[in-house]
KENU-776569 format. One record per residue (C-alpha): residue in three letters; x, y, z. Coordinates in steps of 0.05 Angstrom, whole numbers, padded with zeros to 5 digits, always signed. Each point is the difference from the previous one (the first is absolute). Layout:
N
alaXYZ
...
This chain:
622
met-00632-00088+00033
leu+00048-00054+00003
ser+00011-00052+00065
ile+00051-00056+00015
ser-00021-00047+00049
asn+00039-00057+00036
leu+00044-00006-00062
asn+00041-00064-00007
phe+00051-00008-00047
tyr+00059-00044+00000
phe+00070+00000-00046
gly+00011-00080+00006
ser+00001-00008+00076
arg+00010+00069+00023
ala-00060+00037+00019
leu+00008+00075-00036
tyr-00069+00017+00041
glu-00040-00034+00044
gly-00060+00029+00025
ala+00012+00064-00024
asn-00050+00060+00002
leu+00001+00063-00046
his-00060+00059-00020
ile+00008+00046-00055
lys-00050+00058-00005
pro+00001+00052-00051
lys+00047+00045-00005
asn+00049-00033+00048
lys+00069+00007-00020
ile+00035-00059+00035
gly+00079-00017+00001
leu+00018-00074-00004
ile+00064-00011+00037
gly+00041-00057+00030
ala+00064-00040-00008
asn+00019-00032-00063
gly-00039-00073-00007
thr-00054+00025+00051
gly-00054-00005-00061
lys-00004+00076-00017
ser-00004-00014-00081
thr-00046-00067+00012
leu-00054+00034+00031
leu-00009+00051-00057
arg-00002-00056-00044
leu-00056-00031+00040
ile-00036+00065+00002
ser-00001+00001-00073
gly-00023-00067-00006
glu+00067-00023-00030
tyr+00006-00052+00058
ser-00053-00039+00038
pro+00005+00002+00076
asp-00002-00069+00039
gly-00043+00018+00048
gly-00050+00059+00024
asn-00021+00050-00048
ile+00011+00067-00047
ser-00069+00035-00011
lys-00006+00063-00040
ser-00054+00044-00017
gly-00037+00000-00068
asp+00032+00066-00019
cys+00073-00021+00016
thr+00042+00002-00057
ile+00072-00013+00011
gly+00064+00020-00037
phe+00064-00035+00023
leu+00066+00028-00021
asn+00059-00058+00008
gln+00063-00021-00020
asp-00016-00048-00057
leu-00028+00062-00043
leu+00083+00021-00009
ser+00000-00060-00057
tyr-00058+00021-00034
gln+00016+00013-00073
thr-00033+00032-00062
asp+00014+00045-00060
glu-00058+00053+00021
ser+00018+00066+00017
ile+00012+00011+00077
leu-00065+00060-00011
gln-00039-00062-00031
val+00017-00048+00054
ala-00024+00048+00054
met-00064+00018-00035
gln-00018-00071+00007
ala-00028+00017+00058
phe-00060+00034-00025
glu-00033-00065-00039
arg-00068+00029-00009
gln+00022+00068-00024
leu+00040-00034-00056
glu-00047-00050-00020
leu-00049+00058+00001
gln+00053+00037-00042
lys+00006-00055-00050
lys-00077-00012-00008
ile+00000+00079-00020
asp+00052+00000-00040
lys-00038-00058-00040
val-00065+00029-00006
leu+00035+00074-00022
his+00033-00042-00055
lys-00063-00034-00022
met-00038+00070-00001
glu+00048+00025-00058
thr-00025-00047-00055
asn-00064-00027+00035
tyr-00040+00058+00038
glu-00063-00024+00038
asp-00033+00031+00058
lys+00002-00057+00042
asp+00071+00007+00000
val-00007+00069+00024
asp-00038-00024+00060
thr+00055-00048+00015
leu+00059+00041-00006
ala-00044+00057+00054
thr-00003-00063+00044
leu+00071-00022+00000
gln+00027+00072+00001
glu-00051+00016+00062
glu+00039-00062+00035
phe+00065+00018-00021
glu-00006+00073+00024
his-00028-00028+00069
leu+00062-00037+00006
asp+00039+00059-00009
gly+00034-00040-00067
tyr+00026+00065-00032
thr+00045+00005+00052
ile+00034-00071+00012
gln+00059+00021-00036
ser+00017+00068+00031
lys-00016-00040+00067
ser+00052-00064-00020
glu+00047+00053-00028
glu+00001+00032+00068
ile+00008-00062+00047
leu+00054-00022-00050
glu+00041+00057+00012
gly-00014+00004+00073
leu+00036-00063-00001
gly+00065+00022-00033
phe-00018-00016-00076
ser+00017+00058-00051
thr-00041+00030-00052
asp+00039-00034-00043
asp-00001-00074+00032
leu-00081-00003-00006
asn+00003-00025-00073
arg+00050-00043+00009
pro-00014-00082+00005
leu-00001-00033+00074
lys+00057-00054-00022
leu+00053+00052-00007
phe-00001+00024+00079
ser+00032-00041+00052
gly-00039-00042+00047
gly-00007+00061+00054
trp-00026+00051-00055
arg-00049-00049-00016
met-00025-00008+00073
arg-00019+00072-00003
val-00039-00009-00062
met-00049-00048+00036
leu+00004+00037+00060
ala-00021+00058-00041
lys-00063-00045-00029
leu-00019-00023+00067
leu-00001+00067+00021
leu-00051+00024-00057
gln-00040-00055+00007
lys-00014+00026+00075
pro-00024-00070+00036
ala-00030+00008+00062
leu+00054-00040+00038
leu+00072+00010-00031
leu+00052-00047+00021
leu+00070+00018-00012
asp+00062-00051+00005
glu+00057+00050+00018
pro-00015+00060-00048
thr+00057+00030+00019
asn+00055-00056-00019
his+00004+00030-00074
leu-00014+00074+00009
asp+00050+00060+00011
leu-00011+00059+00048
pro-00044+00046-00036
ser-00049-00058-00025
ile-00003-00033+00068
glu-00023+00075+00023
trp-00050+00003-00051
val-00031-00070+00008
glu+00001+00028+00080
lys-00039+00059-00015
tyr-00046-00038-00046
ile-00015-00056+00047
gln-00009+00053+00056
asn-00067+00023-00048
tyr-00016-00074-00017
glu-00077-00008+00013
gly+00003-00069+00004
ala+00029-00052+00050
ile+00075-00018-00004
val+00043-00056+00027
val+00072+00004-00005
val+00063-00045+00012
ser+00051+00049+00006
his+00080+00008+00035
asp-00004+00072-00007
arg-00010+00030+00066
tyr-00008+00071-00032
phe-00047-00018-00050
leu-00047-00038+00054
asp-00002+00064+00044
arg-00021+00044-00061
thr-00053-00049-00037
ile-00033-00043+00060
asp-00049-00001+00060
his+00006-00072+00027
ile+00050-00047+00006
ala-00007-00080-00010
glu+00057-00038+00035
val+00004-00071-00020
ser+00034-00041+00050
gly-00002-00074+00031
ala-00062-00012-00046
lys-00039+00064+00015
ile-00017+00066-00019
thr-00003+00052+00052
leu-00027+00069-00016
tyr+00025+00061+00018
pro-00035+00070-00013
gly+00051+00058-00025
asn+00055+00002-00045
tyr+00066-00040+00008
ser+00030+00053+00055
tyr-00064-00003+00039
tyr+00004-00083-00009
met+00077-00005+00032
glu-00022+00039+00058
glu-00065-00038+00016
lys+00036-00066-00015
ala+00050+00015+00050
leu-00054+00015+00052
arg-00034-00068-00014
asn+00076-00030+00008
glu+00012+00025+00065
ile-00078-00022+00020
gln+00015-00073-00034
lys+00070-00002+00035
gly-00033+00008+00067
ala-00049-00046-00008
phe+00042-00053-00028
glu+00052+00010+00060
asn-00058-00008+00049
gln-00029-00059-00032
gln+00070-00032-00004
ala+00005+00003+00075
gln-00069-00020+00019
ile+00026-00063-00045
arg+00058-00003+00035
gln-00030-00003+00074
thr-00054-00046-00019
glu+00055-00051-00025
arg+00041+00009+00060
phe-00076-00012+00039
ile-00012-00061-00046
glu+00077-00036+00006
arg+00000+00016+00082
phe-00063-00026+00021
lys-00014-00054-00057
ala+00023-00054+00047
lys-00047+00008+00059
ala-00063-00021+00003
ser-00035+00048+00035
lys+00017+00053-00049
ser-00017-00043-00068
arg-00065+00032-00009
gln+00035+00072-00004
val+00055-00032-00041
gln-00045-00023-00048
ser-00042+00065-00004
arg+00058+00036-00019
val+00030-00050-00053
lys-00065+00016-00037
ala+00000+00073+00012
leu+00067-00006-00041
asp-00024-00037-00052
arg-00065+00047-00015
leu+00047+00059+00008
glu+00000+00045-00063
leu+00074+00019-00012
ile+00016+00071-00013
asp+00053+00003-00048
asp+00064+00042+00014
val+00025+00058-00038
ile+00044-00011-00057
asp+00048+00055-00001
glu+00003+00029-00081
lys+00048+00056+00024
ala+00054-00039-00025
lys+00060+00031+00024
val+00070-00011-00028
asn+00069+00015+00014
phe+00047-00007-00066
lys+00075+00001+00009
phe+00026+00023-00058
asn+00068-00011-00020
phe+00045+00042-00042
gly+00068-00032-00022
thr+00009+00063-00037
gln+00001+00076+00020
pro-00022+00047-00049
gly+00023+00067-00014
arg-00037+00061+00009
phe-00023+00006-00072
ile-00046-00060-00021
leu-00019+00019-00078
phe+00006+00058-00042
leu-00041+00010-00069
glu+00024+00059-00040
gln-00037+00031-00060
val-00033-00065-00010
ser-00057-00007-00058
lys-00043-00066-00016
ala-00047-00006-00057
tyr-00041-00059-00031
gly-00006+00026-00065
glu-00043+00066-00003
lys-00017-00017+00066
val+00054+00045+00053
ile+00005-00026+00063
leu+00058+00037+00031
lys+00032+00062-00029
asn+00069+00034+00019
thr-00024-00020+00074
ser+00053-00010+00064
ala-00003-00024+00060
thr+00043-00030+00060
ile-00019-00048+00056
asn+00046+00005+00061
arg+00009-00055+00052
gly-00058-00004+00049
asp-00056+00020-00046
lys-00067-00030+00000
ile-00034+00020-00052
ala-00066-00018-00031
leu-00011+00017-00079
ile-00075+00006-00015
gly-00047+00031-00049
ala-00044-00027-00057
asn+00017-00053-00047
gly+00036+00011-00065
lys+00039+00053+00030
gly+00056-00048+00001
lys+00009-00016+00081
ser+00020-00066-00018
thr+00042+00021-00068
leu+00042+00043+00053
leu+00010-00055+00059
arg+00029-00042-00064
ile+00043+00061-00017
ile+00019+00001+00071
ser+00024-00076+00007
gly+00042+00010-00069
thr-00044-00047-00039
glu-00039+00045-00043
lys+00044+00050-00059
ile+00006+00064+00005
glu+00020+00069-00029
gly+00042+00031+00054
glu+00040-00022+00054
arg-00017-00048+00061
arg+00057-00013+00051
ala-00002-00039+00058
gly+00033+00019+00066
his+00054-00038+00037
asn-00013-00070+00020
val-00071-00002-00010
ile-00038-00065-00008
glu-00066-00004-00018
ser-00061-00049+00000
phe-00059+00010-00043
tyr-00064-00023+00014
ala-00057-00005-00056
gln-00066-00039-00012
his+00031-00037-00063
gln+00066-00024+00043
leu-00054-00049+00037
glu+00014-00042-00060
ser+00072-00007+00022
leu-00021-00034+00057
asn+00019-00078-00008
val-00068-00040+00013
asp+00036-00061+00014
asn+00037+00033+00065
thr-00033+00005+00067
leu-00010+00066+00024
leu+00071-00009+00054
asp+00036-00027-00069
glu-00023+00057-00030
leu+00031+00052+00056
lys+00069-00044+00000
glu+00009+00012-00070
thr+00001+00073+00009
gly+00080-00012+00026
thr-00007+00030+00068
asn+00031-00026+00062
lys-00059-00009+00037
thr-00013-00058+00044
glu-00066-00050-00019
met-00021+00028+00068
glu+00005+00073-00023
leu-00030-00015-00068
arg-00058-00039+00036
ser-00012+00066+00048
ile-00001+00040-00067
leu-00051-00038-00033
gly-00040+00002+00065
cys-00003+00070+00002
phe-00023-00004-00076
leu-00059-00044+00026
phe+00031-00068-00016
ser+00002-00034+00069
gly+00018-00079+00016
glu-00001-00053-00056
glu-00020+00056-00050
val+00071+00013-00015
phe+00003-00068-00024
lys-00063+00021-00053
lys+00023-00007-00079
ile-00003+00075-00038
lys-00040-00032-00055
val-00057-00011+00051
leu-00002+00072+00032
ser-00052+00054-00022
gly+00030+00066-00034
gly-00008+00037+00073
glu+00040-00058+00029
lys+00053+00005-00056
ser+00006+00073+00001
arg+00019-00007+00080
val+00054-00053-00016
ala+00029+00048-00056
leu-00001+00069+00046
ala+00029-00057+00058
lys+00054-00003-00045
val+00014+00066-00024
leu+00001+00024+00078
ile+00051-00057+00015
ser+00043+00016-00058
glu+00049+00045+00041
ala-00006+00053-00059
asn+00010+00083+00029
phe-00046+00014-00055
leu-00077-00021-00019
leu-00037+00013-00073
leu-00075-00029+00022
asp-00054+00005-00049
glu-00071-00015+00029
pro+00026-00037+00059
thr-00070+00006+00026
asn-00043-00035-00057
his-00032-00060+00023
leu+00015+00006+00079
asp-00051+00001+00048
met+00001+00051+00052
gln+00048-00044+00050
ser+00048-00010-00051
val+00003+00073-00025
asn+00010+00012+00081
ile+00059-00037-00007
leu+00028+00025-00053
ile-00016+00073+00033
gln+00039-00018+00062
ala+00058-00037-00037
leu+00013+00068-00042
gln+00003+00035+00059
gln+00051-00038+00041
tyr+00040+00001-00069
glu+00056+00046+00001
gly+00025+00004-00073
thr-00029+00031-00060
tyr-00059-00016-00039
ile-00051+00037-00052
val-00069-00034-00007
val-00056+00005-00055
ser-00066-00013+00038
his-00080+00025-00005
asp-00012-00024+00070
arg+00002+00070+00037
tyr-00005-00031+00073
phe+00069-00041-00018
val+00034+00063-00031
glu-00018+00041+00059
asn+00032-00049+00042
ile+00066-00011-00036
ala+00016+00062-00033
asn+00036+00061+00019
lys+00005+00027-00074
ile-00052+00008-00054
trp+00029-00015-00075
phe-00051+00019-00058
ile+00006+00016-00071
glu-00032+00068-00031
asp+00011+00027-00061
gln+00054-00056-00028
glu+00047+00011+00073
ile+00014-00031+00063
lys-00029+00045+00055
glu-00004-00006+00075
tyr-00033+00014+00060
pro+00046-00002+00059
gly-00058-00027+00051
thr-00051-00052+00016
phe-00058-00021-00049
asp-00048+00031+00042
glu+00034+00070-00003
tyr+00006-00014-00075
glu-00066-00013-00005
glu-00021+00070+00037
trp+00049+00040-00037
gln-00028-00023-00067
ala-00066+00007+00022
thr+00017+00072+00016
arg+00039+00004-00072
glu-00059-00024-00041
lys-00046+00057+00035
ser+00050+00053-00022
asp+00013-00025-00075
glu+00007+00070-00023
lys+00061+00007+00045
pro+00076-00002-00035
ile+00033-00073+00031
ile+00052+00038+00027
glu-00048+00047+00049
lys-00033-00064+00021
val+00066-00027+00027
lys+00012+00062+00044
glu-00068-00015+00029
lys+00031-00066+00032
ser+00060+00007+00047
glu+00035-00064-00034
pro-00015+00020-00074
val-00009-00054-00055
lys+00057-00001-00043
val+00032-00032-00062
val+00055-00038+00031
lys+00066+00016-00041
ser+00060-00007+00024
ser+00069-00003-00053
pro+00062-00022+00023
thr+00061+00043-00022
asn+00058-00044+00007
glu-00026-00075+00013
lys+00069-00033+00009
leu+00006+00052+00061
ile-00073-00017+00025
gln+00016-00067+00000
gln+00053+00015+00043
leu-00035+00037+00041
glu-00052-00051+00019
asp+00059-00052+00015
lys+00032+00041+00050
ile-00069+00010+00030
val-00018-00069+00006
asn+00070-00021+00027
leu-00011+00062+00058
glu-00068-00030+00014
thr+00030-00067+00011
gln+00057+00033+00041
lys-00049+00036+00036
glu-00039-00065+00022
asp+00054-00032+00019
leu+00028+00050+00044
gln-00068+00011+00018
his-00011-00081+00027
gln+00084+00019+00036
met-00034+00056+00040
ala-00055-00040+00033
glu+00050-00052+00021
leu+00037+00050+00028
ala-00050+00030+00041
gln-00023-00064+00024
asn+00062-00012+00023
ser+00009+00072+00038
lys+00065+00006-00056
phe-00015+00078+00006
glu+00070+00024-00024
glu+00000-00038-00057
leu-00072+00016-00019
lys+00014+00076+00005
gln+00053-00020-00054
gln-00048-00036-00044
glu-00051+00058+00006
ile+00050+00055-00033
arg+00004-00054-00048
leu-00078-00007-00014
asn+00000+00072-00001
asp+00056+00006-00054
ile-00038-00052-00039
asn-00069+00036+00001
leu+00038+00066-00021
glu+00029-00040-00063
leu-00067-00029-00017
thr-00031+00065+00003
asn+00045+00034-00046
leu+00006-00061-00044
thr-00085-00001-00014
thr-00008+00072-00011
glu+00060-00004-00053
trp-00040-00059-00022
glu-00066+00033-00004
arg+00031+00058-00029
leu+00022-00044-00064
leu-00069-00032-00007
ser-00040+00070-00002
């Protein structure tokens, strides 16, 4: 259907593609992956004809129509309704409808036999093209992508960029091109919409090439992986998980071949060095020199699984209680987001806040941060230091700073070497730390902003869509960083792989209340599937089916002053306990067993007191 042969494309002096090949067959569903900057979006533009190759050939069959969803469509605006924009996909049907209306209008005042024939011909073609169903098809796809029935007649220009992108995706899906090119289609979708698109793509009759950093999405939608690396394209059969297994095997083989070749080169070089001065060996020496010149070098395997080790330093340890919301309500005019709902965040909670767009996730995050006005009570715990990350905060980066200077301004006491090491973890190595912020891409700016949040010494993080614009390697780095973080955080994300790896609790907003699932995302999905199959059961019965039930998180202190005093005592005792354990370790090393026995008695007393205080603290909160 479409063939790419010996493709060359240069960005300035840098080769994005050099001798690259890819063959797309009908019904292929290909996931296009690779690090940021390797040219994935560029390849889609080359296939669509927007860019021309510097060498090689891109050929397609005559019946290969192409549809391209790209990030430029975010800026498209019009006064037309979103339903009208989506229905632009049916160009021929709309043209026929206009002609039919024109003939009917004429026949009202000037009836002629030839008009009847014309009308019959037009209506026959219109019916053949399913013209009478184009509106219902458009409505179905728009509503599948998250629009309400009331939204359909609102002008496109009133919607944000992310929602406009959904309309353009709907239009593209309705066109049903033979080859569908999708550039990060899940970036602006919520979980229900992502799942809807997954099912649509699974049943799509044409071929698809999709650029995505969503591993779950790739696993559920594609049958081949095309990896862009080293200016080449390597095609792997299977979904993303299979690609990871296959690539590991290929890397192992390549690593062995590389090491064998390097050993051979070293051996040859030693022979040349040893005998180059001997006339009797000159022929053999020259032969080996020529052999080295002709040798096609095998590349070493690039380790893309960056292992990071963050050292988080909390200047202040918070109490057991991080945040308390009591009888909170929030509405924008007639749109009610939350109504008389309560929630508690405890120290060590790793919460993912998920759900459909428009349910109030970002609003709730702002309420938790204290930047959103509410009815009800928001109370922060003792010694809580928070740090907030959101996409709009990329604008607060000083564009004239270097990366290193930007991290220095966080006010931490980290040395320049430590800051360079942290930037290295976020894939900024060597001289790149002296780049100006203004020359960075959106994804690179996201990595800098996340690095700033993680070194801020905050003990409570609020992260709003932190994986947007990050490639898979960067997402993996963020996962590792959060897994090593000993503080508390709440994250809004639609990246299911990310959520599964960083959350021990799932929050969602339902019936204008904050609800909690006490487990991982995979467990939550399993519970939701069971719940949807038994919708006739009351919620309380469904809860009993799970050993750890979903619950509305409610907890009201009867005496705020007493709770605060208890938290202060708990924190003080925990500090004493930590100091005592260090002392006991030294005593054990020095064989001072009599003193060690006395300290053990003291440790038991502290543990008992901590248990009693914690029990009382939990009773007052319940």
